[in-house]
C-alpha positions as CSV (number, residue, x, y, z in Angstrom):
1,M,-6.5,26.3,-29.0
2,I,-3.3,24.7,-27.6
3,D,-1.8,27.1,-25.1
4,G,1.8,25.8,-25.4
5,T,1.9,23.9,-22.2
6,H,-1.4,22.1,-21.7
7,A,-3.0,20.6,-24.8
8,T,-6.7,20.3,-24.7
9,L,-8.6,17.3,-26.1
10,L,-9.8,17.8,-29.6
11,A,-6.9,19.7,-29.0
12,A,-6.5,22.9,-30.5
13,T,-8.5,23.7,-33.5
14,L,-11.8,22.5,-34.7
15,T,-12.4,23.8,-38.2
16,L,-15.6,23.3,-40.2
17,A,-15.4,23.8,-43.9
18,A,-18.5,24.3,-46.0
19,S,-16.9,22.9,-49.1
20,A,-19.8,23.8,-51.4
21,F,-19.2,27.5,-50.7
22,G,-15.4,27.3,-50.5
23,Q,-15.2,29.1,-47.2
24,Q,-13.4,28.2,-43.9
25,I,-15.0,28.8,-40.5
26,D,-12.4,28.8,-37.8
27,V,-14.0,27.9,-34.4
28,S,-11.4,29.2,-32.0
29,T,-13.5,28.8,-28.9
30,L,-14.4,25.1,-28.7
31,P,-18.0,24.2,-27.8
32,P,-18.4,22.8,-24.3
33,R,-17.9,19.1,-23.7
34,E,-21.0,17.1,-23.1
35,G,-19.0,14.3,-21.5
36,V,-15.5,12.9,-21.3
37,Q,-14.6,9.4,-19.9
38,L,-11.2,8.1,-19.0
39,T,-10.6,4.3,-18.7
40,I,-7.1,3.8,-17.3
41,Y,-5.2,0.5,-17.8
42,N,-2.0,0.7,-15.8
43,S,-0.5,-2.5,-17.1
44,E,0.4,-0.9,-20.5
45,D,0.5,2.9,-19.6
46,L,-2.8,3.1,-21.6
47,T,-5.9,5.2,-21.2
48,L,-8.9,5.1,-23.4
49,V,-10.5,8.6,-23.8
50,R,-14.0,9.0,-25.1
51,E,-15.5,12.5,-25.3
52,R,-18.6,14.2,-26.8
53,R,-19.0,17.7,-28.2
54,S,-21.8,19.4,-30.2
55,V,-20.6,21.0,-33.5
56,T,-22.5,22.8,-36.2
57,V,-22.4,21.1,-39.6
58,A,-23.6,22.3,-43.0
59,K,-25.3,20.2,-45.6
60,G,-22.7,18.7,-47.9
61,Q,-19.1,18.1,-47.1
62,N,-17.5,19.4,-43.9
63,E,-13.9,19.2,-42.7
64,L,-13.1,18.6,-39.1
65,Q,-9.5,19.0,-37.9
66,F,-8.1,17.1,-34.9
67,S,-4.7,18.0,-33.4
68,W,-2.6,16.1,-30.8
69,A,0.4,18.4,-30.5
70,N,2.2,18.4,-27.2
71,T,0.3,15.4,-26.0
72,L,0.9,11.6,-25.7
73,I,-2.2,10.7,-27.8
74,D,-1.7,7.7,-30.0
75,P,-2.7,9.1,-33.5
76,T,-3.2,5.6,-34.9
77,S,-6.1,5.0,-32.5
78,V,-8.2,8.2,-33.1
79,E,-11.7,7.5,-34.2
80,I,-14.8,9.6,-34.7
81,E,-18.5,8.6,-34.5
82,F,-21.9,10.3,-34.6
83,P,-23.9,8.5,-31.9
84,A,-27.1,10.5,-32.2
85,A,-27.3,10.8,-36.0
86,K,-29.7,8.8,-38.0
87,A,-28.2,6.1,-40.2
88,G,-26.5,7.7,-43.2
89,A,-27.2,11.3,-42.0
90,L,-23.5,11.8,-41.2
91,D,-20.6,9.8,-42.8
92,V,-16.8,10.1,-42.7
93,I,-15.7,10.0,-46.3
94,D,-12.0,9.8,-45.6
95,T,-9.3,10.7,-43.1
96,R,-6.3,12.7,-44.2
97,Y,-3.0,13.6,-42.6
98,P,-1.6,17.0,-43.9
99,F,2.1,17.3,-44.6
100,D,2.2,20.9,-43.3
101,R,0.7,19.8,-39.9
102,P,2.4,16.5,-38.9
103,Q,0.4,16.3,-35.6
104,A,-3.0,16.7,-37.0
105,L,-5.6,15.0,-39.2
106,Y,-8.7,15.9,-41.1
107,W,-12.0,14.1,-41.3
108,N,-14.0,14.8,-44.4
109,V,-17.6,14.4,-43.2
110,R,-20.7,14.4,-45.4
111,S,-23.9,15.7,-43.8
112,D,-27.5,15.4,-45.0
113,F,-28.6,18.4,-43.0
114,D,-27.7,21.8,-41.6
115,G,-27.5,22.1,-37.8
116,E,-26.1,20.7,-34.6
117,A,-24.4,17.3,-34.6
118,L,-23.1,15.3,-31.6
119,V,-19.6,14.1,-32.2
120,E,-17.8,11.3,-30.2
121,I,-14.0,11.2,-30.4
122,S,-12.2,8.2,-28.9
123,Y,-8.5,7.4,-28.8
124,F,-5.7,6.0,-26.6
125,T,-3.2,8.1,-24.7
126,S,-0.4,7.4,-22.3
127,G,0.8,9.4,-19.3
128,I,-2.3,8.8,-17.1
129,S,-2.0,6.3,-14.3
130,W,-3.7,5.3,-11.1
131,S,-2.4,3.7,-7.9
132,A,-4.1,2.2,-4.9
133,D,-3.1,2.6,-1.2
134,Y,-4.6,1.3,2.0
135,V,-4.7,2.2,5.6
136,G,-5.2,-0.6,8.2
137,V,-5.7,0.0,12.0
138,T,-5.6,-3.2,14.1
139,T,-7.1,-3.7,17.5
140,D,-4.7,-4.0,20.4
141,D,-5.0,-7.9,20.3
142,E,-4.4,-7.8,16.5
143,A,-7.6,-10.0,15.9
144,S,-9.2,-7.5,13.5
145,M,-8.6,-4.2,11.7
146,T,-10.4,-1.3,10.1
147,F,-9.4,-1.2,6.5
148,D,-9.7,1.8,4.2
149,G,-8.8,2.0,0.5
150,Y,-7.8,4.9,-1.7
151,V,-6.9,5.5,-5.3
152,T,-4.8,8.3,-6.8
153,I,-5.2,9.4,-10.4
154,S,-2.0,11.1,-11.9
155,N,-2.1,12.9,-15.2
156,N,1.1,13.6,-17.2
157,S,-0.4,13.1,-20.6
158,G,-0.1,16.8,-21.8
159,A,-3.9,17.3,-21.8
160,D,-6.4,18.6,-19.3
161,Y,-9.7,16.6,-18.8
162,S,-12.3,18.6,-16.9
163,D,-15.5,17.0,-15.5
164,A,-14.3,13.6,-16.5
165,Q,-15.8,10.2,-15.5
166,V,-12.9,8.0,-14.4
167,R,-12.7,4.2,-14.7
168,M,-9.8,2.1,-13.6
169,V,-9.1,-1.4,-14.9
170,V,-7.5,-4.1,-12.8
171,G,-5.9,-6.7,-15.2
172,T,-3.3,-7.0,-17.9
173,V,-3.8,-5.5,-21.4
174,N,-1.5,-7.1,-24.0
175,L,-0.5,-4.8,-26.9
176,V,2.4,-5.3,-29.2
177,E,3.5,-1.7,-29.0
178,T,3.2,0.7,-26.2
179,I,1.0,3.8,-26.6
180,R,3.8,6.2,-25.7
181,D,5.9,4.9,-28.6
182,L,3.0,5.3,-31.0
183,A,2.3,8.8,-29.8
184,T,5.8,10.0,-30.3
185,R,6.4,8.2,-33.6
186,H,6.1,10.1,-36.9
187,L,3.3,8.8,-39.1
188,P,4.4,7.3,-42.5
189,P,3.6,9.6,-45.4
190,P,0.2,8.8,-46.9
191,P,-0.3,8.2,-50.6
192,A,-1.0,11.4,-52.5
193,A,-4.6,12.0,-53.7
194,S,-5.3,12.6,-57.4
195,G,-6.0,16.2,-58.3
196,G,-5.3,19.2,-56.1
197,G,-2.3,17.7,-54.4
198,R,-4.1,17.2,-51.0
199,P,-3.2,14.2,-48.9
200,G,-5.4,11.3,-49.7
201,K,-7.2,8.5,-47.7
202,R,-4.9,5.8,-46.3
203,G,-5.2,2.4,-47.9
204,P,-5.7,-0.9,-46.1
205,S,-2.0,-1.8,-46.6
206,D,-0.8,1.1,-44.5
207,P,0.9,-0.2,-41.3
208,G,-0.7,2.6,-39.3
209,A,-4.1,1.5,-40.4
210,V,-3.3,-2.0,-39.3
211,R,-2.3,-0.8,-35.9
212,R,-5.4,1.4,-35.6
213,E,-7.6,-1.6,-36.4
214,A,-6.0,-3.7,-33.7
215,V,-6.5,-0.9,-31.2
216,R,-10.1,-0.4,-32.3
217,Y,-10.7,-4.1,-31.8
218,K,-9.4,-3.8,-28.3
219,M,-11.6,-0.7,-27.7
220,R,-14.7,-2.6,-28.9
221,S,-13.9,-5.6,-26.8
222,L,-13.4,-3.6,-23.6
223,N,-16.3,-1.2,-24.3
224,G,-18.9,-3.5,-25.8
225,P,-21.9,-5.1,-24.1
226,G,-21.2,-5.8,-20.5
227,G,-18.1,-3.7,-20.4
228,A,-19.0,-0.4,-21.9
229,G,-20.3,2.2,-19.6
230,G,-21.4,5.1,-21.8
231,L,-20.8,8.8,-21.4
232,S,-24.3,9.4,-19.9
233,D,-25.2,9.9,-16.3
234,M,-21.9,11.6,-15.4
235,D,-23.1,14.5,-13.3
236,G,-22.1,14.4,-9.7
237,D,-24.6,14.9,-6.9
238,G,-22.2,16.4,-4.4
239,A,-21.8,13.1,-2.4
240,P,-18.4,11.6,-1.8
241,P,-17.2,9.5,-4.8
242,E,-18.3,5.9,-4.8
243,I,-16.4,3.2,-6.6
244,V,-18.7,1.0,-8.8
245,K,-17.2,-2.4,-9.6
246,E,-17.9,-4.1,-12.9
247,G,-16.6,-7.6,-13.7
248,L,-15.4,-8.6,-17.2
249,S,-14.0,-11.9,-18.4
250,E,-10.3,-10.7,-18.3
251,Y,-10.5,-7.5,-16.4
252,F,-12.3,-5.7,-13.5
253,I,-13.4,-2.1,-13.8
254,F,-13.7,0.3,-10.9
255,T,-15.8,3.4,-11.8
256,V,-15.6,6.5,-9.6
257,A,-19.1,8.1,-9.2
258,G,-19.5,11.6,-10.4
259,T,-17.0,13.6,-12.5
260,H,-13.6,15.0,-11.6
261,D,-11.1,17.4,-13.0
262,V,-8.0,15.5,-14.1
263,K,-5.6,18.2,-14.9
264,N,-2.2,17.7,-16.6
265,G,0.5,17.6,-13.9
266,W,-1.9,17.0,-11.1
267,A,-2.8,14.0,-8.9
268,N,-6.2,13.4,-7.4
269,R,-6.7,11.0,-4.4
270,L,-10.1,9.4,-4.1
271,R,-11.6,6.9,-1.7
272,L,-12.0,3.3,-2.8
273,F,-13.8,2.0,0.3
274,E,-14.1,3.2,3.9
275,G,-14.1,1.8,7.4
276,T,-14.4,-1.9,6.5
277,K,-13.8,-4.1,9.6
278,V,-12.0,-7.3,8.6
279,P,-10.8,-10.2,10.7
280,V,-7.0,-10.7,10.9
281,R,-5.1,-14.0,11.2
282,T,-1.5,-13.7,12.6
283,V,1.0,-16.3,11.6
284,Y,4.8,-16.7,11.7
285,R,6.4,-18.3,8.6
286,Y,9.7,-19.7,7.7
287,R,9.8,-19.9,3.9
288,P,13.2,-19.0,2.6
289,M,12.1,-19.0,-1.1
290,E,9.6,-16.3,-0.3
291,Y,10.8,-14.3,2.7
292,G,14.5,-15.0,2.9
293,D,16.3,-17.0,5.6
294,Q,14.2,-15.7,8.5
295,L,11.0,-16.3,10.5
296,V,8.7,-13.5,9.6
297,K,5.4,-12.2,11.1
298,L,2.4,-11.9,8.8
299,F,-1.0,-10.4,9.0
300,L,-3.4,-12.4,6.8
301,V,-6.7,-11.1,5.5
302,K,-9.0,-13.0,3.1
303,N,-10.7,-11.1,0.2
304,D,-14.1,-12.7,0.7
305,K,-17.6,-11.8,1.9
306,A,-17.0,-13.4,5.3
307,S,-14.3,-10.7,5.8
308,T,-16.7,-8.0,4.6
309,L,-14.6,-7.8,1.4
310,G,-14.8,-10.1,-1.6
311,D,-17.1,-8.2,-4.0
312,S,-14.1,-7.3,-6.2
313,P,-10.4,-7.9,-6.6
314,L,-8.1,-5.6,-4.7
315,P,-5.5,-3.7,-6.8
316,D,-1.8,-3.9,-5.8
317,G,-0.6,-1.0,-3.7
318,T,1.0,0.1,-0.4
319,V,-0.6,-0.6,3.0
320,R,0.1,1.6,6.0
321,L,-0.5,-0.4,9.2
322,F,-1.2,1.0,12.6
323,R,-2.1,-0.5,16.0
324,R,-4.7,1.1,18.2
325,Q,-3.3,1.5,21.7
326,P,-5.4,0.9,24.9
327,T,-5.0,4.6,25.6
328,G,-6.7,5.4,22.3
329,G,-3.6,6.5,20.3
330,L,-2.0,4.8,17.3
331,S,1.4,3.3,16.8
332,V,3.0,2.5,13.5
333,I,3.4,-1.2,12.7
334,A,4.8,-1.1,9.1
335,F,4.4,0.3,5.6
336,V,4.2,-2.8,3.3
337,P,3.5,-3.4,-0.4
338,T,0.7,-5.8,-1.4
339,K,0.1,-7.5,-4.7
340,Y,-3.1,-7.8,-6.7
341,V,-5.6,-10.0,-4.7
342,P,-8.4,-11.8,-6.6
343,I,-11.7,-12.5,-5.0
344,G,-11.5,-15.4,-2.6
345,Q,-7.8,-15.3,-2.1
346,E,-5.8,-14.3,1.0
347,F,-3.5,-11.3,1.0
348,E,-0.7,-10.9,3.5
349,F,1.2,-8.1,5.2
350,N,4.8,-9.0,5.8
351,L,5.9,-7.3,9.0
352,G,9.4,-8.8,9.0
353,R,11.1,-10.3,12.1
354,D,9.5,-10.1,15.5
355,P,12.0,-9.4,18.2
356,Q,9.8,-11.2,20.7
357,V,10.0,-14.5,18.8
358,I,13.4,-16.1,18.4
359,F,14.1,-18.7,15.7
360,E,17.1,-20.9,15.5
361,R,18.1,-23.7,13.1
362,L,20.3,-26.3,14.8
363,A,22.3,-29.3,13.5
364,T,22.6,-31.8,16.3
365,R,24.2,-34.8,14.6
366,T,25.6,-36.0,11.2
367,W,26.7,-39.4,10.0
368,R,26.9,-41.7,7.0
369,D,26.0,-45.3,6.3
370,D,24.8,-47.8,3.7
371,F,28.1,-47.7,1.7
372,W,28.5,-49.4,-1.7
373,F,31.9,-50.1,-3.4
374,T,33.2,-51.2,-6.8
375,R,36.4,-53.1,-7.5
376,G,38.6,-52.1,-10.4
377,D,36.5,-51.9,-13.6
378,Q,34.0,-54.4,-12.5
379,Q,30.3,-53.5,-12.5
380,K,29.5,-55.5,-9.4
381,L,28.7,-53.5,-6.2
382,Y,29.9,-54.6,-2.8
383,S,28.3,-53.7,0.5
384,P,29.9,-54.3,3.9
385,T,26.5,-53.8,5.4
386,K,25.5,-57.1,3.8
387,G,28.7,-58.8,5.1
388,E,30.6,-58.6,1.8
389,K,34.4,-58.1,2.0
390,V,35.7,-54.8,0.9
391,N,39.4,-54.2,-0.1
392,E,41.4,-51.1,0.6
393,N,41.6,-50.2,-3.1
394,D,37.9,-50.4,-3.7
395,T,36.0,-47.2,-4.7
396,V,33.1,-45.8,-2.8
397,V,30.2,-45.2,-5.3
398,G,27.1,-44.9,-3.0
399,W,26.2,-43.9,0.5
400,N,23.6,-42.2,2.7
401,D,24.1,-38.9,4.5
402,H,22.1,-38.5,7.7
403,Y,21.4,-35.1,9.3
404,D,19.6,-34.6,12.6
405,R,18.1,-31.1,12.7
406,V,16.1,-29.0,15.2
407,E,14.0,-25.9,14.4
408,R,13.9,-24.1,17.8
409,I,11.3,-21.4,18.5
410,R,11.2,-19.2,21.6
411,N,8.0,-17.2,22.1
412,Y,8.4,-14.3,24.5
413,R,5.0,-12.8,23.6
414,G,2.1,-12.8,25.9
415,A,-0.1,-15.0,23.7
416,P,0.4,-18.3,21.7
417,I,1.6,-18.0,18.1
418,D,1.0,-20.2,15.0
419,V,4.2,-21.1,13.1
420,E,4.4,-22.6,9.6
421,L,7.6,-23.9,8.1
422,R,8.3,-24.8,4.5
423,F,11.7,-25.2,2.9
424,P,13.0,-27.1,-0.2
425,I,15.5,-30.0,0.1
426,D,17.4,-31.1,-3.1
427,G,18.2,-34.7,-4.0
428,D,16.9,-38.1,-3.2
429,V,15.7,-37.5,0.4
430,T,13.6,-39.1,3.1
431,F,12.3,-36.6,5.7
432,V,11.8,-38.5,9.0
433,S,9.8,-36.8,11.7
434,A,6.9,-36.9,14.1
435,L,5.8,-33.4,12.9
436,T,3.0,-34.8,10.6
437,P,4.3,-32.9,7.6
438,T,2.8,-32.7,4.2
439,L,4.5,-32.1,0.8
440,F,4.0,-28.7,-0.7
441,D,5.6,-30.0,-3.9
442,F,7.9,-32.9,-4.8
443,R,10.9,-31.5,-2.8
444,T,9.3,-29.2,-0.2
445,P,8.0,-30.5,3.2
446,D,5.5,-28.3,5.0
447,F,4.7,-28.5,8.7
448,K,3.0,-26.4,11.3
449,T,2.9,-25.9,15.1
450,T,1.6,-23.7,17.9
451,V,4.0,-22.2,20.4
452,G,2.5,-21.2,23.7
453,A,3.2,-17.9,25.5
454,G,6.7,-18.0,27.1
455,E,7.3,-21.5,25.6
456,R,10.4,-22.9,23.9
457,K,9.6,-25.6,21.3
458,D,12.0,-27.8,19.5
459,L,10.9,-29.3,16.2
460,A,13.2,-32.2,15.5
461,Y,13.5,-34.2,12.3
462,E,16.1,-36.3,10.3
463,I,17.1,-35.9,6.7
464,V,18.4,-39.0,4.9
465,S,20.1,-37.9,1.7
466,R,21.0,-40.8,-0.7
467,Q,24.2,-40.1,-2.7
468,G,25.9,-41.7,-5.7
469,T,24.4,-45.0,-6.8
470,N,22.1,-45.0,-3.8
471,A,20.1,-42.0,-5.4
472,T,17.4,-42.9,-7.8
473,Q,15.2,-39.8,-8.0
474,N,15.2,-36.1,-7.1
475,A,12.3,-35.9,-4.7
476,V,11.5,-35.9,-1.0
477,K,9.7,-38.9,0.7
478,L,8.0,-38.4,4.0
479,E,8.4,-41.0,6.8
480,A,7.1,-41.1,10.3
481,A,9.7,-41.3,13.1
482,K,9.8,-44.6,15.0
């Protein structure tokens, strides 16, 4: 029964009707669950619930009632199956939605036998989410770190799920409507059945049926061969939970070993992985499009097997970074967010500005040359550079701007640092330098250097920006300094 605050799955009443004898049997104490599984998709506030119970059926027609009052269950996704029954032994004749109980439905089930039947109910709900967080402890020289991962399951769905197997999906699920909206929306009135005035079976033109079929298709695609994971083998053995990873074409599933109580209003924190030692690369980057107008310090870790990671993507979350001191204690480095990291890709911890590394952008000289003029409304261009005479009333229509620039880096740390610079330049530009740059894209030079301990390094270059009729394209050209 629903207790007013916490709704239970199969939620409140499970009623079996032996229609042949015209009697109602009210089962107020639900039979124990034989398994419940939660598959949580954060991208759409979406959780697929699958649960099994044993019920007693009578030969003939039986009526099962399902209620979702005070929960965020999507009523358009509710589905019933009989996984252990022989073909044709148990069939759902129709599904009806009573007017007097707007948050309930009836399954009219025909049985060929008297006795126990295993029932599997599946549906979508919202209000259950998971989040990942990580703890990294670097060595004193910042060359490596121990890296632990955790996941927190939060339940605000209105329902308690005891002894549940928990699975978490990394990826994006695209549904037209959110489950929360569907759960709180009133169902359209079904067509009336002939005779007796009871609600009838919904027809295929019903919008709710269309939505249910779309959701069922998603359920089958995510829980079919290669992605299913049934409700069996869910008993824990007392060992710490282990995260089992399972790759799909569009998603990645993490399964927590054993079963767990996921109570409404509660949050459970479980370990994702423990004590992994990974190499760390430290780099300083100036990339204003990514980090703002500053030189930032980054820890870089690659999600691959060489780094003792790489067997699964890493979910986005928050990383708490500490440094191990020579005395054995820990000091806080930073709390930083990290994005979803696919296998084989690098993920970064942005530590912000380092007070021991000073970065300055200096303009040392600016001038113009290669002027072109027009006279009156003539189309001809005149250039004094080519020895052509120019009158005082002629109009300037083209020229080149020259900018001499220096990126100055002072390293007051006790070890060399690697520095990477990447910034966009608009217009028809030539980037002239001895820095051996490359082009990140058509307008963004990219160059690198190493600055020794206690060293000041000046990275000099010239920007030639063509203006007016001198400009022919919007792109950067690289040229070696002479």
